[in-house]
C-alpha positions as CSV (number, residue, x, y, z in Angstrom):
1,V,17.3,74.8,5.4
2,S,20.3,73.9,3.3
3,P,21.1,76.6,0.7
4,E,21.6,73.7,-1.7
5,Y,18.0,72.6,-1.4
6,R,16.7,76.2,-1.8
7,H,18.7,76.9,-4.8
8,Q,18.1,73.6,-6.6
9,S,14.5,73.2,-5.8
10,S,13.6,76.8,-6.8
11,T,14.6,75.9,-10.3
12,M,12.6,72.7,-10.4
13,A,10.4,72.4,-13.4
14,T,6.6,72.7,-12.7
15,H,3.9,71.4,-14.9
16,E,0.1,71.5,-14.9
17,V,-1.6,68.1,-15.5
18,K,-5.3,67.3,-15.9
19,V,-6.3,63.9,-14.6
20,P,-9.6,62.8,-16.1
21,V,-12.2,61.5,-13.7
22,F,-15.9,60.5,-14.0
23,W,-17.2,64.0,-13.3
24,G,-14.6,66.1,-15.0
25,H,-10.9,66.5,-14.2
26,I,-8.5,66.9,-11.3
27,A,-6.0,69.7,-11.8
28,V,-2.5,68.7,-10.6
29,K,0.6,70.8,-10.3
30,T,3.8,68.8,-10.4
31,W,7.4,69.8,-9.4
32,G,10.5,68.0,-10.6
33,E,11.2,65.0,-12.9
34,A,8.6,62.3,-13.3
35,T,11.3,59.6,-13.1
36,D,12.2,60.6,-9.5
37,P,10.5,59.0,-6.5
38,P,6.9,60.4,-6.2
39,I,5.5,62.3,-3.3
40,L,1.7,62.9,-3.3
41,M,1.1,66.3,-1.5
42,V,-2.5,66.7,-0.4
43,H,-3.8,70.1,0.9
44,G,-6.5,70.9,3.5
45,V,-10.1,72.1,3.3
46,R,-10.6,75.3,1.2
47,D,-6.9,75.2,0.2
48,N,-5.4,74.0,-3.1
49,A,-2.1,73.0,-4.7
50,G,-0.7,76.5,-4.1
51,S,-0.6,75.5,-0.4
52,F,2.8,74.0,-1.1
53,D,4.3,76.7,-3.3
54,R,6.5,78.1,-0.5
55,L,7.4,74.7,1.0
56,I,8.5,72.6,-1.9
57,P,11.4,75.0,-2.9
58,M,12.9,74.2,0.5
59,L,12.6,70.4,0.2
60,P,15.0,68.0,-1.5
61,P,14.9,68.3,-5.3
62,R,15.4,64.6,-6.0
63,F,11.7,63.8,-5.6
64,Y,8.7,64.2,-8.0
65,Y,6.1,66.3,-6.1
66,I,2.5,65.6,-7.2
67,C,0.1,68.3,-5.9
68,P,-3.5,68.0,-6.8
69,D,-6.3,70.4,-6.3
70,L,-8.9,68.2,-4.5
71,P,-12.3,68.1,-6.3
72,S,-14.4,71.2,-5.6
73,H,-11.1,73.1,-4.9
74,G,-8.8,75.3,-7.0
75,L,-8.8,74.5,-10.7
76,S,-10.3,71.0,-10.4
77,S,-13.9,70.2,-11.4
78,K,-16.5,70.4,-8.7
79,F,-18.2,67.2,-7.5
80,P,-21.6,66.7,-9.2
81,P,-24.2,69.3,-8.0
82,H,-27.1,68.7,-5.6
83,T,-25.3,66.1,-3.6
84,M,-23.6,65.9,-0.2
85,I,-19.8,65.7,-0.3
86,T,-18.2,62.9,1.8
87,S,-14.7,62.1,2.9
88,M,-15.0,58.8,1.0
89,D,-15.5,60.8,-2.2
90,Y,-12.0,62.1,-1.6
91,I,-10.6,58.7,-0.8
92,L,-11.9,57.5,-4.2
93,T,-10.3,60.6,-5.9
94,L,-6.9,59.8,-4.4
95,K,-7.1,56.3,-5.8
96,L,-7.9,57.7,-9.2
97,I,-5.0,60.1,-9.0
98,L,-2.5,57.3,-8.0
99,D,-3.8,55.1,-10.8
100,H,-3.3,57.8,-13.3
101,F,0.4,58.3,-12.5
102,K,1.0,54.6,-12.5
103,K,3.7,54.4,-9.8
104,E,4.2,51.3,-7.7
105,K,4.7,53.2,-4.4
106,Y,4.3,56.8,-3.2
107,I,5.4,58.9,-0.3
108,F,2.4,60.7,1.1
109,F,2.4,64.2,2.6
110,G,-0.8,65.7,3.9
111,H,-1.7,68.9,5.7
112,S,-4.8,69.1,7.9
113,Y,-7.7,67.4,6.1
114,G,-5.2,66.1,3.5
115,G,-3.3,64.3,6.2
116,Q,-6.6,62.9,7.6
117,L,-7.4,61.5,4.2
118,L,-4.0,60.0,3.7
119,M,-3.9,58.3,7.1
120,M,-7.1,56.5,6.2
121,F,-5.9,55.8,2.7
122,A,-2.7,54.2,4.1
123,Q,-4.9,51.9,6.2
124,I,-7.1,50.9,3.2
125,Y,-4.3,50.6,0.6
126,P,-1.0,50.0,2.6
127,H,0.8,48.7,-0.4
128,Y,0.7,52.1,-2.1
129,V,2.6,54.0,0.6
130,S,6.3,53.8,1.3
131,K,6.3,56.5,3.9
132,L,3.8,59.0,5.4
133,I,4.1,62.6,6.7
134,T,1.2,64.4,8.2
135,L,1.2,68.1,9.3
136,D,-1.3,69.1,12.0
137,S,-3.7,66.2,11.1
138,F,-5.6,64.2,13.7
139,Y,-7.3,61.5,11.7
140,L,-10.9,62.1,10.4
141,L,-12.7,64.1,13.1
142,P,-15.1,62.1,15.2
143,M,-18.9,62.5,15.0
144,P,-20.1,62.4,18.6
145,T,-23.0,59.9,18.9
146,K,-25.2,62.3,20.9
147,S,-25.1,65.1,18.3
148,M,-24.7,62.9,15.1
149,M,-28.3,63.3,13.9
150,S,-28.6,67.0,14.6
151,D,-25.2,67.6,12.9
152,L,-26.5,65.7,9.8
153,V,-29.7,67.8,9.7
154,R,-27.7,71.0,9.9
155,N,-25.4,70.0,7.1
156,I,-28.2,68.8,4.9
157,N,-30.0,72.1,5.4
158,K,-26.9,74.0,4.5
159,V,-26.4,72.1,1.3
160,I,-30.0,72.7,0.3
161,A,-29.7,76.4,1.0
162,L,-26.5,76.6,-1.1
163,N,-28.4,75.5,-4.2
164,N,-30.3,78.8,-4.1
165,T,-27.2,81.0,-3.4
166,K,-25.1,82.8,-6.0
167,Q,-21.7,84.5,-5.4
168,R,-21.2,88.1,-6.0
169,G,-18.0,89.3,-7.8
170,I,-15.3,90.8,-5.6
171,F,-12.0,92.5,-6.3
172,Y,-8.9,90.4,-6.3
173,L,-7.3,91.9,-3.2
174,D,-10.6,91.7,-1.3
175,G,-10.6,87.9,-2.2
176,V,-7.1,87.7,-0.8
177,D,-8.2,89.4,2.4
178,K,-11.1,87.0,2.7
179,I,-8.8,84.0,2.4
180,K,-6.8,85.4,5.3
181,E,-9.9,86.0,7.4
182,T,-11.5,82.5,6.9
183,R,-8.6,80.3,8.1
184,M,-9.1,77.8,10.9
185,Y,-7.2,80.4,13.0
186,E,-8.1,83.9,11.7
187,N,-5.5,86.1,10.1
188,E,-2.5,83.7,10.5
189,L,-1.5,84.0,6.8
190,D,0.7,86.8,5.5
191,E,-0.1,88.4,2.1
192,E,2.2,86.2,0.1
193,A,0.9,83.0,1.6
194,A,-2.7,84.0,0.9
195,M,-1.8,84.9,-2.7
196,C,-0.4,81.4,-3.3
197,L,-3.9,80.1,-2.6
198,A,-5.7,82.9,-4.4
199,D,-4.0,82.2,-7.7
200,R,-5.9,78.9,-8.0
201,C,-9.1,79.7,-6.2
202,L,-10.1,83.1,-7.5
203,A,-11.8,82.8,-10.9
204,E,-12.4,85.8,-13.2
205,H,-16.0,87.0,-13.1
206,G,-16.5,90.0,-15.4
207,K,-14.2,92.9,-15.7
208,E,-11.6,93.0,-12.9
209,M,-14.0,91.0,-10.7
210,Y,-13.5,87.5,-9.2
211,I,-15.5,84.7,-7.5
212,F,-14.2,81.8,-5.4
213,S,-14.0,78.5,-7.3
214,T,-14.0,76.6,-4.0
215,D,-17.3,74.7,-3.5
216,A,-19.1,75.9,-0.4
217,R,-20.4,72.4,0.1
218,I,-17.1,71.3,1.5
219,S,-17.8,73.0,4.8
220,S,-20.7,70.6,5.2
221,R,-18.8,67.5,4.1
222,I,-19.7,64.2,5.9
223,N,-17.0,62.1,7.6
224,P,-17.6,58.4,8.2
225,F,-19.9,57.8,11.1
226,F,-17.2,57.2,13.7
227,D,-17.2,58.4,17.2
228,L,-13.9,58.8,19.1
229,K,-14.1,55.2,20.5
230,V,-14.4,53.7,17.1
231,I,-11.5,55.9,15.7
232,I,-9.2,54.8,18.5
233,Q,-10.1,51.1,17.8
234,M,-9.4,51.8,14.0
235,L,-6.0,53.2,14.8
236,H,-5.1,50.2,17.0
237,H,-6.5,47.6,14.7
238,Y,-5.4,49.0,11.3
239,K,-1.9,50.2,12.2
240,I,0.1,52.3,9.7
241,T,3.2,50.2,9.3
242,C,5.3,52.3,7.0
243,P,7.7,55.0,8.3
244,F,5.4,57.8,9.6
245,L,6.3,61.3,10.6
246,F,3.4,62.8,12.6
247,I,3.8,66.6,13.2
248,Y,1.2,68.5,15.1
249,T,1.0,72.0,16.5
250,T,0.5,72.9,20.2
251,E,-2.4,75.3,19.3
252,T,-4.4,72.6,17.4
253,K,-3.8,70.1,20.2
254,E,-5.2,72.6,22.7
255,K,-8.1,73.7,20.5
256,Y,-9.3,70.0,20.0
257,S,-8.1,68.7,23.4
258,D,-11.3,66.6,23.8
259,Y,-9.9,64.0,21.5
260,C,-6.4,65.0,20.3
261,H,-4.6,63.4,23.3
262,A,-6.3,60.1,22.8
263,M,-5.5,60.1,19.1
264,I,-1.8,60.9,19.8
265,D,-1.6,58.1,22.3
266,A,-3.0,55.7,19.7
267,I,-0.8,57.0,16.9
268,R,2.2,56.5,19.2
269,T,1.7,52.8,19.0
270,M,2.4,52.7,15.3
271,P,5.6,50.6,14.8
272,K,7.6,53.2,12.8
273,C,6.1,56.4,13.9
274,R,8.0,59.5,14.9
275,I,6.0,62.2,16.6
276,E,6.9,65.9,16.7
277,E,5.1,68.8,18.4
278,I,5.9,72.3,17.1
279,S,5.0,75.7,18.3
280,E,4.2,77.2,14.9
281,N,0.7,77.8,13.7
282,H,-1.6,75.5,11.7
283,D,-0.4,76.8,8.4
284,A,3.3,76.7,9.2
285,H,4.1,75.0,5.8
286,L,2.6,78.0,4.0
287,N,3.2,80.9,6.3
288,E,6.6,79.9,7.8
289,P,7.9,77.0,5.6
290,E,11.4,77.5,6.8
291,S,10.2,76.3,10.3
292,V,9.1,72.8,9.1
293,A,11.2,72.2,6.0
294,P,14.3,70.9,7.8
295,L,12.2,68.4,9.8
296,I,10.5,67.1,6.7
297,S,13.7,67.2,4.6
298,K,15.6,65.2,7.2
299,F,12.9,62.5,7.3
300,L,12.8,62.3,3.5
301,E,16.5,62.0,3.1
302,E,17.0,59.5,5.9
303,L,14.3,57.2,4.4
304,S,15.4,57.6,0.8
305,K,18.8,56.0,1.7
306,L,17.2,52.8,3.2
């Protein structure tokens, strides 16, 4: 990473913004000057805006980085209680965020679930996006037809059970350990990386005790009822036409090999897509940001000169 980027970006101004929405507010952390080209940075499930605290200081400082806590994450309001959470709820949220900042076009960057949402958003609202970067995101995961109803029953039952569950307070460092233990790949985060997330998702609960602000319902969220065949058709029919950097990890491709290969083949047909496979882990942007920052920075700088 260029020392120039690290030095300048580390001194970028950060601000906390509250975006009003129908059910409360969206907490947004911004980096840089609002007059610069905007980049919407969207985190993954159970993460928050702190997910990018170690990456952004290594990226070009001439952009305005908009990092929301998705609803039911971090410092944002939870979705209304006693309901199922769906991916379309988050698509709506992204539209409200973009409308609030009133920019004509945005660069999109999404990690994991955030990238899945932004890929679909770019298909629905192509005029909003000037360029797209996804990190270890393979579109919204398919719901196999054979197990669709049983999966729905399981998720409905989990949400009902959660309404009768209360969290117990834990010590801060125990909360940090729990963050490390409950990743998609266990114990891949170092202490500093986990603390970046803890600062926004551990809420005080009595003297020296904390609870997680993250809504447990998100683990039972519902994706659109697409099986793999429909997803591939969607990727071919509604192509993402903006410049697109698609980064994925070898470990995730192998873990979800049943459908990742087919998705990569479909994404490869996008007219301005660049595909990069990396050997780092799923949380490389947070755990080892220096491993992905040059790739992302180069793509941003190349495109910003067009």
